[in-house]
N, CA, C and O of each residue as an XYZ file, in Angstrom:
512
protein
N       0.659     -1.123     -0.195
C       0.248     -0.117      0.088
C       0.995      0.892      0.253
O       1.893      0.959      1.092
N       0.525      2.200     -0.938
C       1.307      3.630     -0.691
C       1.314      4.391      0.401
O       0.234      4.611      0.950
N       2.114      4.757      0.757
C       2.251      5.730      2.142
C       1.988      7.031      1.329
O       2.525      7.373      0.275
N       0.996      7.709      2.090
C       0.941      9.118      1.676
C       1.520     10.258      2.814
O       1.053     10.064      3.936
N       2.245     11.149      2.732
C       2.679     11.999      3.708
C       2.215     13.188      3.405
O       2.105     13.913      2.416
N       1.954     13.190      4.610
C       1.128     14.703      4.854
C       2.050     15.464      6.840
O       2.278     14.851      7.882
N       2.210     16.486      6.575
C       2.249     17.549      7.627
C       1.431     18.323      8.318
O       0.392     18.776      7.837
N       1.903     18.581      9.727
C       0.465     19.188     10.483
C       1.106     19.993     11.431
O       2.021     19.517     12.102
N       0.614     21.568     11.623
C       1.655     22.568     12.368
C       0.623     22.366     13.811
O      -0.553     22.597     14.090
N       1.837     21.793     14.516
C       1.586     22.357     15.777
C       2.145     24.073     16.447
O       3.167     24.757     16.391
N       1.117     24.151     16.903
C       0.595     25.714     16.956
C       0.494     26.032     18.144
O      -0.438     25.489     18.737
N       1.136     26.738     18.733
C       0.872     26.824     20.702
C       1.065     28.376     20.676
O       1.970     28.961     20.080
N       0.004     28.988     21.468
C       0.160     30.705     22.124
C      -0.815     30.182     23.181
O      -1.777     29.414     23.200
N       0.197     31.315     24.483
C      -0.418     30.635     25.618
C      -0.455     29.848     26.154
O      -0.856     30.003     27.307
N      -0.210     28.968     25.868
C      -0.859     27.764     26.299
C      -1.752     27.142     25.575
O      -2.171     26.039     25.925
N      -2.013     27.518     24.889
C      -3.478     27.090     23.877
C      -2.979     26.565     22.369
O      -2.104     27.148     21.728
N      -3.738     25.265     21.871
C      -2.842     24.623     20.573
C      -4.421     24.615     19.744
O      -5.536     24.181     20.034
N      -3.795     25.384     18.509
C      -4.643     25.785     17.434
C      -5.247     23.821     16.584
O      -4.692     22.996     15.859
N      -6.159     23.893     17.041
C      -6.761     22.539     16.152
C      -8.269     22.813     15.142
O      -9.248     23.515     15.395
N      -7.980     21.988     13.998
C      -9.625     22.416     13.526
C      -9.993     20.866     13.284
O      -9.284     19.885     13.507
N     -11.185     20.918     12.811
C     -12.240     19.859     12.340
C     -12.075     19.605     10.681
O     -11.995     20.203      9.608
N     -12.089     18.064     11.378
C     -12.333     18.239      9.684
C     -13.531     17.949      8.587
O     -14.184     16.932      8.824
N     -13.737     18.362      7.950
C     -15.083     18.943      6.807
C     -15.603     17.541      6.907
O     -14.725     16.688      7.038
N     -17.105     17.035      6.866
C     -17.964     16.113      6.276
C     -17.222     16.089      4.659
O     -16.749     16.982      3.955
N     -17.390     14.584      4.477
C     -17.310     14.067      3.200
C     -15.482     14.103      2.930
O     -15.181     13.868      1.760
N     -14.381     14.350      3.813
C     -13.327     13.767      3.588
C     -13.264     12.640      5.164
O     -14.063     12.617      6.099
N     -11.719     11.626      4.904
C     -11.247     10.445      5.420
C     -11.444     11.280      7.600
O     -10.919     12.296      8.056
N     -12.097     10.567      8.097
C     -11.538     10.773      9.272
C     -12.808     11.766      9.444
O     -12.692     12.467     10.449
N     -14.134     12.020      8.613
C     -14.423     13.665      8.952
C     -14.978     14.005     10.094
O     -15.838     13.174     10.385
N     -14.881     14.883     10.916
C     -15.431     14.983     12.311
C     -14.601     14.972     13.502
O     -14.795     15.151     14.704
N     -13.575     14.691     12.732
C     -12.323     14.008     14.049
C     -11.876     15.908     13.919
O     -11.943     16.750     13.023
N     -11.404     15.891     15.425
C     -10.134     17.201     15.217
C      -8.791     16.657     14.697
O      -8.481     15.482     14.500
N      -8.050     17.799     14.515
C      -6.378     17.583     14.121
C      -5.700     19.083     14.328
O      -6.376     20.089     14.545
N      -4.477     19.073     14.241
C      -3.390     20.228     13.732
C      -3.458     20.223     12.306
O      -3.278     19.251     11.573
N      -3.768     21.535     11.937
C      -4.111     21.879     10.610
C      -2.925     21.290      9.815
O      -2.043     20.678     10.416
N      -2.886     21.450      8.569
C      -1.950     20.859      7.456
C      -1.859     19.860      6.544
O      -2.862     19.432      7.115
N      -1.669     19.149      5.782
C      -2.015     18.457      4.644
C      -1.379     17.566      3.748
O      -0.377     16.961      4.131
N      -1.908     17.374      2.395
C      -0.527     16.081      2.036
C       0.969     17.174      1.315
O       0.931     18.326      0.883
N       1.765     16.523      1.402
C       2.930     16.890      1.294
C       2.898     16.784     -1.019
O       3.045     15.722     -1.624
N       2.770     17.581     -1.420
C       3.282     17.409     -3.082
C       4.167     17.038     -3.779
O       5.114     17.800     -3.588
N       4.441     16.217     -4.563
C       6.012     15.220     -5.142
C       7.207     16.309     -5.069
O       8.395     15.991     -5.032
N       6.846     17.304     -5.057
C       8.022     17.940     -5.653
C       8.683     19.220     -4.530
O       9.681     19.940     -4.499
N       7.449     18.980     -3.672
C       7.606     19.973     -2.174
C       8.566     19.191     -0.999
O       8.732     17.972     -0.947
N       9.225     20.315      0.039
C       9.755     19.767      0.983
C       8.639     20.078      2.064
O       7.822     20.977      1.865
N       8.631     19.252      3.294
C       7.660     19.618      4.201
C       7.528     20.778      4.721
O       6.442     21.291      4.453
N       8.113     21.308      5.270
C       8.363     22.849      5.651
C       7.640     23.675      4.444
O       7.070     24.680      4.867
N       7.527     23.458      2.907
C       7.561     24.398      2.137
C       5.410     23.880      2.349
O       4.469     24.673      2.379
N       5.366     22.411      2.443
C       3.964     22.355      2.337
C       3.244     22.578      3.366
O       2.074     22.782      3.041
N       3.457     22.637      4.627
C       3.149     23.177      5.356
C       2.978     24.736      5.414
O       2.015     25.241      5.992
N       3.637     25.239      4.994
C       3.444     26.609      4.699
C       2.345     27.030      4.097
O       1.450     27.751      4.537
N       2.546     26.238      2.444
C       1.407     26.527      1.356
C       0.002     25.930      2.443
O      -0.710     26.899      2.709
N      -0.379     24.989      2.912
C      -1.712     24.274      3.600
C      -1.668     25.426      4.498
O      -2.469     26.044      3.797
N      -1.418     26.268      5.469
C      -1.792     27.014      6.740
C      -2.130     28.032      5.548
O      -3.276     28.470      5.651
N      -1.351     28.566      4.335
C      -2.090     29.909      3.758
C      -3.492     29.250      3.467
O      -4.404     29.745      4.130
N      -3.809     28.339      2.698
C      -4.636     28.013      1.538
C      -5.760     27.628      3.137
O      -6.927     28.015      3.076
N      -5.393     27.058      4.133
C      -6.399     26.915      5.249
C      -6.889     27.528      5.755
O      -8.094     27.389      5.964
N      -6.060     28.681      6.277
C      -6.293     28.932      7.773
C      -5.602     30.594      6.909
O      -5.894     31.381      7.810
N      -5.070     31.291      6.036
C      -4.905     32.168      5.553
C      -3.997     33.233      6.255
O      -4.207     34.446      6.271
N      -2.948     32.566      6.832
C      -1.851     32.680      7.794
C      -0.714     32.255      7.002
O      -0.686     31.289      6.239
N       0.429     33.253      7.314
C       1.730     33.010      6.848
C       2.324     32.396      8.190
O       1.989     32.723      9.329
N       3.221     31.494      7.855
C       3.679     30.457      8.946
C       5.596     29.770      9.357
O       6.328     28.942      8.815
N       5.686     30.406     10.203
C       6.937     29.928     10.437
C       6.867     28.846     10.894
O       6.022     28.551     11.739
N       7.989     27.795     10.300
C       7.869     26.516     10.551
C       9.082     25.895     11.223
O      10.106     25.860     10.540
N       9.137     25.300     12.704
C      10.200     25.031     12.998
C      10.537     24.065     13.164
O      10.712     23.435     12.121
N      10.953     23.046     14.922
C      11.157     22.082     14.661
C      10.771     20.728     14.535
O      11.218     20.641     15.679
N      10.420     19.698     14.296
C      10.550     18.593     13.399
C       9.634     17.784     14.958
O      10.372     17.187     15.742
N       8.735     17.811     15.149
C       8.130     17.320     17.251
C       8.436     15.824     17.004
O       9.300     15.261     17.676
N       7.596     15.046     15.852
C       7.819     13.658     15.627
C       6.863     13.876     14.328
O       6.355     14.834     13.745
N       6.902     12.233     14.173
C       6.862     11.458     12.494
C       6.237      9.809     12.959
O       6.825      8.806     13.363
N       4.377     10.179     12.602
C       4.100      8.625     12.884
C       3.529      8.342     11.499
O       2.938      9.092     10.721
N       3.912      6.887     11.388
C       3.332      5.960      9.798
C       2.040      5.042     10.672
O       2.179      4.113     11.467
N       1.020      5.578     10.271
C      -0.166      4.631     10.928
C      -1.200      4.090      9.565
O      -1.608      4.771      8.624
N      -1.350      3.169      9.747
C      -2.134      2.071      8.671
C      -3.832      2.071      9.055
O      -4.394      1.510      9.995
N      -4.448      2.970      7.890
C      -5.934      3.023      8.617
C      -6.550      2.071      7.220
O      -5.997      1.981      6.124
N      -7.697      1.495      7.595
C      -8.044      0.408      6.688
C      -7.965      0.960      4.770
O      -7.749      0.296      3.756
N      -8.140      1.854      4.895
C      -8.175      2.288      3.374
C      -6.836      3.204      2.820
O      -6.689      3.305      1.602
N      -6.213      3.628      3.413
C      -4.790      4.353      3.427
C      -3.827      3.910      4.606
O      -4.116      3.351      5.664
N      -2.702      4.287      4.159
C      -1.406      4.642      5.562
C      -0.717      5.972      5.124
O      -0.163      6.352      4.093
N      -0.932      6.403      6.091
C      -0.353      7.976      5.958
C       0.812      8.264      6.991
O       0.701      7.808      8.129
N       1.603      8.790      6.738
C       3.149      9.329      7.478
C       2.462     10.682      7.800
O       1.994     11.415      6.930
N       2.440     11.007      9.443
C       2.418     12.436      9.390
C       3.595     12.940     10.181
O       4.044     12.411     11.197
N       4.183     14.381      9.397
C       5.398     15.106      9.693
C       4.694     15.781     10.878
O       3.578     15.808     10.360
N       4.517     16.323     12.032
C       3.941     16.946     13.275
C       5.334     17.902     13.706
O       6.236     17.522     14.453
N       5.211     19.653     12.808
C       6.187     20.845     13.256
C       5.862     21.471     14.076
O       4.821     22.054     13.771
N       6.370     21.813     15.515
C       6.169     23.246     15.658
C       6.050     24.707     14.849
O       7.074     25.022     14.244
N       5.234     25.381     14.789
C       4.748     26.484     14.260
C       4.512     27.511     14.854
O       4.245     27.455     16.054
N       4.547     28.705     14.187
C       4.381     30.189     14.386
C       3.414     30.586     13.398
O       3.704     30.295     12.237
N       2.518     31.082     13.566
C       1.632     31.816     12.306
C       1.668     33.386     12.946
O       1.689     33.709     14.134
N       1.667     34.461     11.440
C       1.672     35.442     11.647
C      -0.136     36.084     11.783
O      -0.788     35.797     10.779
N      -0.636     36.580     12.467
C      -1.721     37.215     12.753
C      -2.702     35.900     12.936
O      -2.308     34.747     13.111
N      -4.206     36.388     12.848
C      -4.845     35.024     13.300
C      -5.459     34.274     12.294
O      -5.943     34.761     11.272
N      -5.442     33.227     12.551
C      -5.882     32.300     11.483
C      -7.644     32.735     11.336
O      -8.361     33.188     12.229
N      -8.011     32.427      9.925
C      -9.188     32.593      9.634
C      -9.618     31.535      8.207
O      -9.515     31.610      6.983
N     -10.182     30.486      9.288
C     -10.582     29.393      8.494
C     -11.116     29.559      6.732
O     -11.944     30.423      6.445
N     -10.644     28.813      5.868
C     -11.018     29.504      4.858
C     -11.851     28.076      4.191
O     -12.265     28.307      3.055
N     -12.040     27.222      4.496
C     -13.048     25.858      3.839
C     -13.956     25.601      4.804
O     -14.041     24.406      5.089
N     -15.105     26.796      5.771
C     -15.998     26.484      6.487
C     -15.781     25.288      7.431
O     -16.624     24.545      7.934
N     -13.992     25.285      7.584
C     -14.220     24.387      9.148
C     -14.233     24.628     10.318
O     -13.727     25.748     10.249
N     -14.411     24.473     11.373
C     -14.322     24.756     12.465
C     -12.889     24.916     13.354
O     -11.991     24.075     13.328
N     -12.863     25.961     14.017
C     -11.602     26.162     14.587
C     -11.221     26.409     16.132
O     -11.959     27.074     16.859
N      -9.985     25.816     16.600
C     -10.577     26.298     17.773
C      -9.262     26.837     18.573
O      -8.297     26.944     17.818
N      -9.018     27.175     19.833
C      -7.852     27.215     20.592
C      -7.917     26.888     21.496
O      -8.645     27.534     22.249
N      -7.242     25.730     22.014
C      -7.238     24.469     23.307
C      -6.422     24.837     24.120
O      -5.384     25.449     23.866
N      -6.928     24.402     25.480
C      -5.524     25.049     26.247
C      -4.939     22.890     26.349
O      -5.599     21.872     26.138
N      -3.811     23.055     26.667
C      -3.026     21.995     26.054
C      -4.129     20.432     27.418
O      -4.211     19.331     26.873
N      -4.790     20.519     28.908
C      -4.723     19.895     29.332
C      -5.980     19.718     28.784
O      -6.615     18.826     29.347
N      -6.839     20.551     27.409
C      -8.332     19.672     27.460
C      -7.750     19.329     26.288
O      -8.733     18.800     25.769
N      -6.442     19.180     25.059
C      -6.648     18.316     24.819
C      -7.283     16.781     24.138
O      -7.993     16.458     23.186
N      -6.683     16.222     25.054
C      -7.528     14.870     25.303
C      -8.785     14.856     25.773
O      -9.125     14.018     26.608
N      -9.710     15.871     25.247
C     -10.869     15.623     25.287
C     -11.355     15.730     24.068
O     -12.404     15.177     23.738
N     -10.695     16.397     23.339
C     -11.430     16.049     21.591
C     -10.810     14.878     21.094
O      -9.701     14.435     21.396
N     -11.812     14.332     20.139
C     -11.850     13.357     19.517
C     -10.647     13.570     18.198
O     -11.022     14.374     17.344
N      -9.421     13.009     17.987
C      -8.291     13.149     17.544
C      -8.278     11.687     16.402
O      -8.761     10.577     16.622
N      -7.566     12.164     15.192
C      -7.083     10.446     14.840
C      -6.552      9.990     15.359
O      -5.725     10.719     15.905
N      -6.456      8.748     15.663
C      -5.812      7.232     16.331
C      -4.011      7.940     15.725
O      -3.064      7.820     16.502
N      -3.884      8.350     14.884
C      -2.412      8.550     14.256
C      -1.799      9.562     15.351
O      -0.635      9.370     15.704
N      -2.775     10.984     16.085
C      -2.221     11.673     16.556
C      -2.269     11.200     17.641
O      -1.356     11.872     18.120
N      -2.707     10.351     18.744
C      -3.095     10.257     19.684
C      -1.513     10.502     20.739
O      -1.549     11.227     21.734
N      -0.755     10.072     20.481
C       0.344      9.550     21.159
C       1.094     11.219     21.500
O       1.546     11.572     22.589
N       1.043     12.179     20.024
C       1.528     13.616     20.153
C       0.481     14.501     21.398
O       0.850     15.244     22.307
N      -0.680     14.146     21.070
C      -1.542     14.804     21.756
C      -1.981     14.780     23.109
O      -2.601     15.725     23.597
N      -1.619     13.492     23.896
C      -1.308     12.925     25.377
C      -0.202     13.543     25.989
O       0.010     13.875     27.155
N       0.750     13.664     24.499
C       2.246     14.077     25.485
C       2.202     15.833     25.823
O       2.850     16.485     26.643
N       1.313     16.198     24.974
C       1.350     17.725     24.826
C       0.648     18.285     25.800
O       0.983     19.389     26.229
N      -0.831     17.367     26.485
C      -1.638     17.221     27.186
C      -1.570     17.317     28.496
O      -2.238     17.821     29.398
N      -0.360     16.560     28.353
C       0.382     16.277     29.872
C      -0.118     15.125     30.382
O       0.140     14.891     31.563
N      -1.010     14.069     29.548
C      -2.135     12.980     30.098
C      -0.860     11.839     29.944
O       0.197     11.985     29.330
N      -1.312     10.726     30.672
C      -0.232      9.615     30.846
C      -1.196      8.555     30.265
O      -0.834      7.384     30.158
């Protein structure tokens, strides 16, 4: 099975993390996630993340260090997610009618995330 490479932005401001909800009609619809998307074949992961944040949230981003890479096998596809620390300039505005929230670290684990995100969510929220 082909592996799909994606990037995700872990944006933190004043102890709160930026999360968005996957749209109806998409893979894992209704679950919360760190914003991002697919890496195009000719893109570096950092460039893909900047592009995705411009497209999805209308913000410019400064991509920091790689926090984690997770490969997850779903029944219909395998994804490899590269989670990067990011800073965004300005206030994000969802461009695809997706829900967006700033969530305190301790509350992250109370949101429904895809299985591939759970280890990072637990680490960020301080859950054991």
